[in-house]
N, C-alpha and C positions, 0 to 999 in steps of 0.2 A: 387362134386361129388361123385369120387373117391377117395379113398386112395394110389393113387399113390405118387411113389418117388417125393420129389420136389429137382426141383435144377432151376441156371437160365438160363442164354443163354451165355456159351460159351461151343463151340456146335463142337464135334467129327463130320465128315460127313465121310459115307461108299461108295464106287464106286465098285461093282465087273461087271469084264468084262465075257459075255459071247461068245461072239463069236470074237471081237479083240477090242484093244485098242481104244478109244476114247474120246481125251484129253477134248475137246469141249465139251463132255455131261459134262466133270467133272466139266470145267469153266463154265459151263450154271448152274448148279447144285451150285455152290460156290454163284453164284451171287443173286440166288434166295433163298439161306438160309442169307447171306448179307439185302438183303431186309426187311427180318421180324425185322432186328436192332440186329441177335446173331452174336455173333464174332466167327469164324472156329479158333478155336485152333489145329486142328489136321485132315489130312486125312489121311484114310485108304484106299488103295486100293488091288484088286488082281484077279486073274478068276479063273472062277470053268467051267465046264461042264453043270449042273445042280445044281439049288438050290437046298439047304440041306433042307431036313420036317420040321428038329425042330430048326435051328437057320438062316436059308438060305444062312448064309457065310460057315457054319461049325463051330465045335466044336472049332478046332485050332485057325480059323480068330476072332471068338468070343471072346477070351482069348488076343486075338493082340489089340482086339478094346476095350478092358477090363484094359490091361496095359496102351493104350494112353492115357485112360481118369483118370489114378493114376498119370501119369507124367504128363500131361498138365492141369489136376485139371479140368477139362472138366467136365458138367454138365446135356450136353443131347449127345445124340446120332441119325443123322437124315443118312435114309438112301435115296439114289437114287434110289430105286427101290418102287414095291408094296409088303407089305409085309402080309401076313395072319395074322386076328387075334391072331392065335396062337403062331406063329414065333414072332409077338410082345410080347405076352407076356412072353414066356421062354426068352427072350433076356433083358426084363427088371429083370426077376426074378436074371437073371445072373448078369447083369451093375447093378442094384441096382440103375437106373436113369432115366429117360424120355426115351424113344424110339419113335420116329416118322417116317414113312414110304413118299413118295416122296407126296403121294395123300396127306396125313394128314399136311405137310408141304405147299401146294398150298391153301387148306385150311382156314388155319389159316392168309395167306397173303391175301384171298378173304376178312374174316373177319375182319383186318385190313382196307382195302382199300370202302369195300363200302361205301356208303355214301344214297343213294335213298332208299325210303322204298323196292320198288321192288327190288334191287340190294341185302336188306339187308336178303329179305324173301326168295331170291334166296339162296344164303349163306347157311342162317339155313335149307336151307331143305337138303342141297347137307351133311351138318355138321352132320346132325342126320342118314341120312343116312347108313354114314361111321360109327356112331356111335353105330346104330345098331346091328350090328357085333361083338362090342367089349366089351358089358356090363360084362360079365363073368366076366371081370377082378375087379369087384369094392366089390360084397356084400357078399361076403363069409361069413362074419361076423355076417352078420344081417340074415340067416337065419330061416324062419319061422318054416318052419317045422321039429320040434325037436320032440327027442322022453322023456320019463318023466313025471312022473306025472303032469297034468297042462298043458303042452308041447304038447300035438299030437293034431291032426286033420289036415283036410283037405284043411287049409289055403293056400291063394296065396304067393308064395315065392316073395321076393323082385325084384329081378331080372324079375319075369313075370311081378312086376306092370310096373317097367322101361321102358318094353318091349310095355306093353299097353299103357304107354302113352306116349312114344315115338311115337306109332305106331298112336295115336289119334291124333298127334301134327301134324304129315305128313301129316294126312287128312287133317286136317285144313290148313295148310300151301297150297298143292293142291288147296284147295277151292279160297285159297285168290287169288293166281298164275293163277287160270284159269281165274279169273272174269278180272287180270290185260292183259290175252290174250285176253278176249273180249273186251278191251277197245283199248286195240293197233289194231285188227283187223277194229275195228268200225272208227280208225282214218286213216289204210290204204284204205277205200273204201270212204271216203271223201276225200283221195289224187287222188284218182282215179276219183272220178266223176268232180274234178275240173281237172283232166287232168296234174295232177303233174309227173313227175316219181319220184323214189327214188334211189339215189344213196347209198349204202353203203360200207362203210371202212371195207375192214380186211385184216388180214394181222400176223404176226409172233408177238411174244409182242415184243415190244422196237423199232420197225422197224418206227416208228414216224408219224404213225395214229394220234395221239391227235395234234399233231404239225401242220398238214396239218390241219387237222380239224377247227383250231381255226385260223389260218391265212386265209383260205377258206371265213370263219363265222363269222368273227371276235367274235367270242365266246371267252371264259375263261374256256374252260373246264380243266380240272386239268392235265400238260403234266411233266414228270420228265424222265429222264436219268435212268429208273427203268424198271424191269418185272413188267406187270400188272398192271400199273400205272393207268388204266382206266378199268373200271368195270361195269358202271352204261351206258347205250344207252343215248346218246343225239343225236335232230334230230334239224336241221336248215332249213332253205329255202336259197337258194343261185342260184343268176344271172347269167346266163350262156351266154350271151350276143344274141341278136338277137332276142329279145322278151322269150327267155326259160328258166325257172327255171325249179329246181328240189330241192328235201328234201333230205340232205346229212345227215346220219344215221352213227354215230362214234360207236365202238363196242368194247365188249372186244378181245384182243388178245389174237392168240392160240400159240400153245409151245408142243416140243413134249411129246407125251405120256400122251394126255390134259387126265386125270380122267374121267373115263364113266361118275362118278358120277354128276361132274361139267359140263357136256353135255347135262346130261338130264335137271338137274333142270336150268341152265342159256339159256334152248331151247324156252321160251317166246321173252327172248331178240334175241337170234340169228335167230327168227323167221323173223326179218327186216331184216338177208339177205339172207334167203328164197325167201322174196316175192319181192325184190328189182328186179329192172327192168336193174338196173348194178352192176357189183362188185368192186369198183377199190381194186387191189390187193398192195398193199402197200410193196414194198421189199426194205432192205437196200442195197443198191447196193455197204458199204461201206465194208461187209462182206463177207470174202473170203470163206463161206458154203453157202451162200444165194440159192446158187442152193439146196438144203438139207434142208432150211427149207420151200423153196415154195414148194416142194413135202409132206411136214406135213401139210402146211395148206389145200393143195388139198385135203389131206389124211382125214382132220376134214370136211370141207365144203361136201366132198362125205357122210361124216358120219351123216351130219345134212339134207342131199337131195338136197344141194345146189350148186351140181357140175354142173349141167347143166344152171345155171345163168351165162349170158353174161360178162366174166373178162377182164377191163383193168388195163393193169399194170405198175405200178409206181415205177420208179427205183430211190429211194430215197439217200439223203445224197452226193449227188455229189460233194460237197462243200469238201467232206473227202477222194475224189477219184482223183486221179491224170490224165490226161486229158481225161475230160469227162465234157463236155457241155452238157447246155440245147438241148434240140430236139426229134422230135418225131419220134418212127419207125411205119413202117409199113410192110403190108404183101405183098404175088406178086400181091394181087389185088388190092393196094391201099389202106386197109383198118388200120386204127388205131390198134397198137398193144401193143406200150409200149411208153410211157414217159419219159423222165430222167429229175429230177429236183431237187431243193434243197427246203424242207419246212423249212429249217432254215435259210437261205439269203432269201427265195422269188425266187429265178433264177427258170423260166420257169414254174412259176404259169401259166401267160397265155397263153401257150402252153397247159397244162393242161385244162383249162375253153374248149380249141377250139376242144381238144380230147374229152369230155365228151359231148360236143353238139352233136357232130357228133358221135357220138357211139346212143345216145338216139335217134340224128333222124331218123339213118338208120333200127332202131329196131320198128319202128310202121306202123301196118298193117290195109289197111282197108277191113272191109271186108261186102258182104251182104247175109245174110242166108234167106232160107226158111226153117220155124219149124214146122213140125207138130204135133199135141197135145201129141204126144208120145215123143216128146223132152223137157217135162217139165222143165228134170233135170239139161239139156244145157242151158236153157232161164233163169231158175234162177242163175244159176251161172254166169253167164253173167248180170244177176240185182247186183247180188251180188259183180261183178268185178265193177260193173259201168263204163261200154264200151258198151253201147248201145247208140245211137245218135238219134233211130226213130225205131217206130217200126208201123207196118202196117197187122190190120186185113184182111186174103180172104177170098170170099165166101164159099172157100173149105175148110172154117177151119185152114188152116196151117197162119201163121206169116211169113211178112216175116221184117227181123229185119240188121239194117246196123250199124256195130259194126266198133269202132276203139280202135285197141288191142295190145297191146307187143307183140313185134314177140315170144319173150321164152313163155308169159303166152298163147298164140293162140299155141304153140307147144303142150306146157302141155295139153291144153283142146283136141288137136286132138287125145293124147295118152291116156285120159284118157276115153274119151265121144265121139271118133269118131267123131269128129266135121267137120273136110272134109267132110264130107259126103252132108252136107245140104248148103256147099257153090252154088247160085244160079246160076252161069255158068263156076265154075269149072275152072276158068281162075285164071293165077297168081295171089296174091294182088297187090295193091297199096299201095306203101309208102310215106309217110305224115310227117311234120316236128312238132316234138315231141313242144307242145304248144305257137304255132304260128298259129292255125286254118285252115291253110293251107290243 
């Protein structure tokens, strides 16, 4: 589509520190680059107070990158930063090779790994949103609005044509993804009517989520020691013992500075996380910097509106840590806080099932409400959630409704619709075991 410099997969990577030196950031970016199949032939680092408006890295550092390209016969330059379209275009003009920023690289990885129809739609949407700001680089040689006899006229430029076509395609993709969202919503309502809880796996990319998912569900989801091995969400039913069942969802992993376009494009997938009854936050216990990655994951959860969903920390890969055994950590009230296990060896999996069952059992509330006709919005929401067990119309026009609802969902209704005012006796709710009918 564009007349861009052609090149292979020998890459020079660039990382600039604006605050303090971070070897982990360079290592993670190198792993991302290698995950695309490219070969890293040189790394250029530096420090700046602020980005340069023209080249991001300054003219001197840009010449250093050009020299590294020539010395190592590099064919591609990858920045561990987000570049503006102008900076990307200026760098390509100077270096005479392809230049990609962090967002473009992650989009390339996602395009390689997407397998399902929904995943491909989401990746294409993110790519088009990213591409729409970079069209100017391409069509200057095909300008339609030229002077001279026979060439004058108010015709649409090729650039305007491309922008219109991309805009039309984005609208089309959004319509298709809306259909996928409605199908997912229907599936969630069906599970709620069946009184089946949803447990969603979240965590930093390559923390072991898919390996844990496979061993818990006997599924064959692709799992590999690489970043973003999983893009397509997968749901499977699991047995927790004592008659309890739940649906386990495997989702895309998070990473520091996850591009906003990707968060927006994968919102329908991440909705499984928003609507879950419990999040299993899978953490690589062998990673010395796992505390920072936990903060990154929690930041993304807050961005997508899932930061208030109950979490259970799963400390994975204890087989790679000295003097760590499978166990359950509890808080001062005796509640389950985290589970230590190894998805690879299977050690501690029975403890995880026990912990999930305990957390889900503690989170189911039973309420009786008295709803006046004016509370129709709350009544409709309760029916859409599939939590109503019985309803009785009173002579006064009010409805007495008995519900069985997840504690997190009830708290959300209290915030949005002031639901607590309709509790019949105002007393504390009773707890019941999820999935047991008690």
